[in-house]
C-alpha positions in Angstrom: -2.9 28.2 -24.2 -5.2 25.8 -22.4 -5.3 26.7 -18.7 -5.2 24.0 -16.0 -7.8 25.2 -13.5 -6.4 23.9 -10.3 -7.7 23.4 -6.7 -5.3 22.6 -3.8 -6.7 20.6 -0.9 -4.6 20.0 2.3 -5.3 20.5 6.0 -1.7 21.8 6.5 -1.2 25.5 5.7 2.5 25.0 4.9 1.7 22.2 2.6 -0.8 24.3 0.7 1.8 27.1 0.5 4.5 24.9 -0.9 2.1 23.6 -3.6 0.9 27.1 -4.4 4.5 28.4 -4.8 5.6 25.5 -7.0 2.5 25.6 -9.2 2.7 29.3 -9.8 5.9 28.7 -11.8 3.7 27.2 -14.5 2.1 29.8 -16.7 -0.7 27.4 -17.8 -1.7 26.6 -14.2 -4.6 28.8 -12.9 -5.1 28.4 -9.1 -8.9 28.7 -8.5 -8.9 28.0 -4.8 -7.6 26.2 -1.7 -9.4 24.0 0.7 -8.4 22.9 4.2 -10.7 19.8 4.6 -12.8 17.4 2.6 -16.2 19.2 3.0 -14.7 22.5 1.8 -13.1 20.7 -1.1 -16.4 19.3 -2.3 -18.0 22.7 -2.0 -15.1 24.3 -3.9 -15.2 21.7 -6.6 -18.9 22.3 -7.2 -18.2 26.1 -7.2 -15.1 26.4 -9.3 -15.3 23.3 -11.5 -11.5 22.8 -11.5 -9.7 20.6 -14.1 -7.3 19.3 -11.5 -7.4 18.8 -7.7 -4.2 18.2 -5.8 -5.8 16.2 -2.9 -4.2 15.3 0.4 -5.0 11.8 1.5 -4.9 12.1 5.3 -7.2 14.8 6.6 -9.5 15.1 9.6 -13.1 14.6 8.8 -13.5 13.6 5.2 -10.2 12.3 3.9 -9.0 12.3 0.3 -10.6 9.0 -0.4 -14.0 10.2 0.9 -13.7 13.2 -1.4 -13.1 11.0 -4.4 -16.0 8.8 -3.6 -18.3 11.8 -3.5 -17.1 13.3 -6.8 -19.7 13.4 -9.6 -19.2 11.4 -12.7 -18.8 12.8 -16.2 -16.9 16.1 -15.8 -15.2 15.2 -12.5 -11.7 16.7 -12.2 -8.4 14.8 -12.5 -7.1 13.9 -9.1 -3.4 14.1 -8.1 -3.1 12.5 -4.7 -0.7 14.1 -2.2 0.4 11.6 0.5 3.1 11.0 3.0 2.5 7.2 2.9 4.4 5.4 0.2 2.6 2.1 0.7 0.7 -0.1 -1.6 -1.7 2.6 -2.6 1.0 4.5 -4.4 1.7 1.6 -6.7 -2.0 1.1 -7.3 -2.5 4.7 -8.3 0.4 4.5 -10.7 -1.1 1.5 -12.4 -4.5 3.3 -12.7 -2.7 6.2 -14.4 -3.7 8.6 -11.6 -0.7 10.7 -10.5 0.4 11.2 -6.9 3.0 13.3 -5.0 4.8 11.5 -2.2 5.7 13.9 0.6 8.3 15.3 0.8 8.3 15.9 -3.0 10.6 18.3 -4.9 10.1 20.7 -7.8 11.1 18.2 -10.4 8.5 15.7 -9.2 5.8 18.3 -9.3 6.9 19.4 -12.8 6.4 15.8 -14.0 3.0 15.7 -12.5 2.0 18.9 -14.3 3.4 17.6 -17.6 1.4 14.4 -17.3 -1.8 16.4 -16.6 -1.3 18.5 -19.7 -1.7 15.4 -21.8 -4.9 14.5 -20.0 -6.7 17.8 -19.9 -9.0 16.8 -22.8 -10.1 13.6 -21.0 -11.9 14.7 -17.8 -13.3 12.0 -15.6 -12.2 9.0 -17.7 -10.4 7.3 -14.9 -12.9 8.2 -12.1 -14.9 5.0 -12.1 -11.8 2.8 -11.8 -10.3 5.2 -9.3 -13.5 5.1 -7.2 -13.5 1.3 -7.1 -9.8 1.3 -6.2 -10.3 3.8 -3.4 -13.2 1.7 -1.9 -11.1 -1.4 -1.9 -8.2 0.4 -0.2 -10.5 1.9 2.4 -12.3 -1.4 3.0 -15.7 0.0 1.8 -16.4 -2.9 -0.5 -17.8 -6.2 0.8 -15.0 -8.5 2.2 -13.8 -11.2 -0.1 -15.5 -14.6 -0.1 -14.6 -17.0 2.6 -11.3 -18.6 1.9 -10.2 -15.9 -0.5 -7.3 -13.7 0.2 -5.3 -10.9 -1.4 -2.4 -12.1 -3.5 1.1 -11.5 -1.9 2.8 -8.2 -2.7 5.0 -8.4 -5.8 6.5 -5.0 -5.7 7.2 -2.3 -3.1 7.0 1.4 -4.0 9.9 3.3 -2.5 11.1 6.9 -2.8 14.7 7.5 -3.9 16.4 10.6 -5.3 13.1 12.3 -6.1 11.8 9.2 -7.9 9.4 6.4 -7.0 10.9 3.0 -7.7 9.0 -0.3 -7.7 11.3 -2.9 -6.0 10.3 -6.5 -6.8 9.9 -8.5 -3.6 12.0 -11.3 -5.2 15.0 -8.9 -5.1 14.7 -8.2 -1.3 17.2 -10.0 0.9 16.0 -8.7 4.2 14.0 -6.0 5.8 14.7 -4.0 9.0 12.5 -1.8 11.1 13.6 1.9 11.3 11.4 3.7 13.8 7.9 3.7 12.1 9.4 2.9 8.7 11.3 0.0 7.2 14.5 -0.3 5.3 14.7 -2.8 2.4 18.0 -4.5 1.6 17.8 -5.6 -2.0 20.8 -6.7 -4.2 23.2 -4.5 -2.4 21.0 -1.4 -2.4 19.0 0.0 0.5 15.6 1.7 0.3 13.6 3.5 3.0 9.9 2.6 2.8 7.2 4.5 4.7 5.3 1.6 6.3 5.5 -0.2 9.6 7.2 -3.6 9.6 4.1 -5.5 10.8 1.9 -3.9 8.1 4.4 -4.9 5.3 4.8 -8.3 6.8 1.1 -9.0 6.3 1.4 -8.3 2.6 4.4 -10.4 1.9 4.3 -14.1 0.8 4.7 -16.1 4.0 6.3 -18.9 1.9 9.2 -16.6 1.0 9.5 -14.1 3.9 9.9 -14.9 7.6 10.2 -12.7 10.6 13.2 -13.7 12.8 13.3 -10.8 15.2 11.0 -8.1 16.4 12.6 -5.7 13.9 13.8 -8.1 11.1 12.2 -10.1 8.2 14.3 -12.3 5.9 13.8 -13.7 2.5 14.1 -17.5 3.3 15.7 -18.1 -0.1 18.7 -15.9 1.0 19.3 -17.9 4.3 22.6 -19.8 4.0 23.1 -21.1 7.5 22.5 -20.6 11.3 25.5 -19.8 13.5 25.7 -19.8 17.3 25.6 -16.2 18.5 26.4 -14.4 21.7 24.8 -16.2 24.7 21.7 -18.1 23.7 20.9 -16.0 20.6 22.0 -17.6 17.3 22.6 -15.6 14.0 20.9 -16.2 10.7 23.6 -15.9 8.0 22.5 -14.8 4.5 24.0 -15.7 1.2 25.9 -12.3 1.1 27.4 -12.9 4.6 25.0 -10.7 6.4 24.5 -11.8 10.0 21.1 -11.2 11.6 20.1 -12.1 15.2 17.4 -14.8 15.6 15.4 -14.1 18.7 13.9 -16.9 20.9 10.4 -15.7 20.2 10.7 -16.5 16.5 12.7 -19.7 16.5 9.6 -21.9 16.2 8.9 -20.4 12.8 12.3 -21.6 11.5 11.8 -25.0 13.0 8.4 -25.2 11.2 10.4 -24.8 8.0 12.7 -27.7 8.9 15.6 -25.6 10.1 17.0 -27.0 13.4 17.6 -24.1 15.8 
């Protein structure tokens, strides 16, 4: 039986403990060490030559991206990112065939990650060059795009639901509301909690399709059916499904710019 020599990297002791406990259920996983920061991770990788590194993204000092950029080529280990941020990066890692665990993850999700790794153990380092380029782009380490160039609008949003990660097409989204530091997507009658601030998500959406109408609300313009007088001087935006959302004075000019008299 081929052993998956595995290193755990996370600055939180309880997070390392959870991963260790779940990984020990797999007879072909051999834990070779644990690291609490990026510098220690690089030293342990050089010392133990693991096949797999479960790597936290947000850590003091060197973060997970810094560790990836410092990995050697050739026989570099496979990287499974562990992150509490289900933003754009999660979808990008999925496309690049690098696995990830979105905190809080469960045993079934970890089992799928281990199963995926078993099929890749004979191909160490193959995705490292693409992953390194991706990481630099996400961290802003590459030169900025040429003048006039801009990133294309987000087409799908990665969300966690029932232990799975779903990719919700932005064209399915009716409206978005702020929920503390996260957002809730309302799409075709379903609701999804997404770990990202409303303002950060707004910058990634197509401004021709999505419009902020309140401090805590973004709507898909194609779903707007009519504007109704509201309580006092605050009208309501009514969507195609009958949902009523308040339109604040601060954002009325944006609707007027789209030819909507408010």
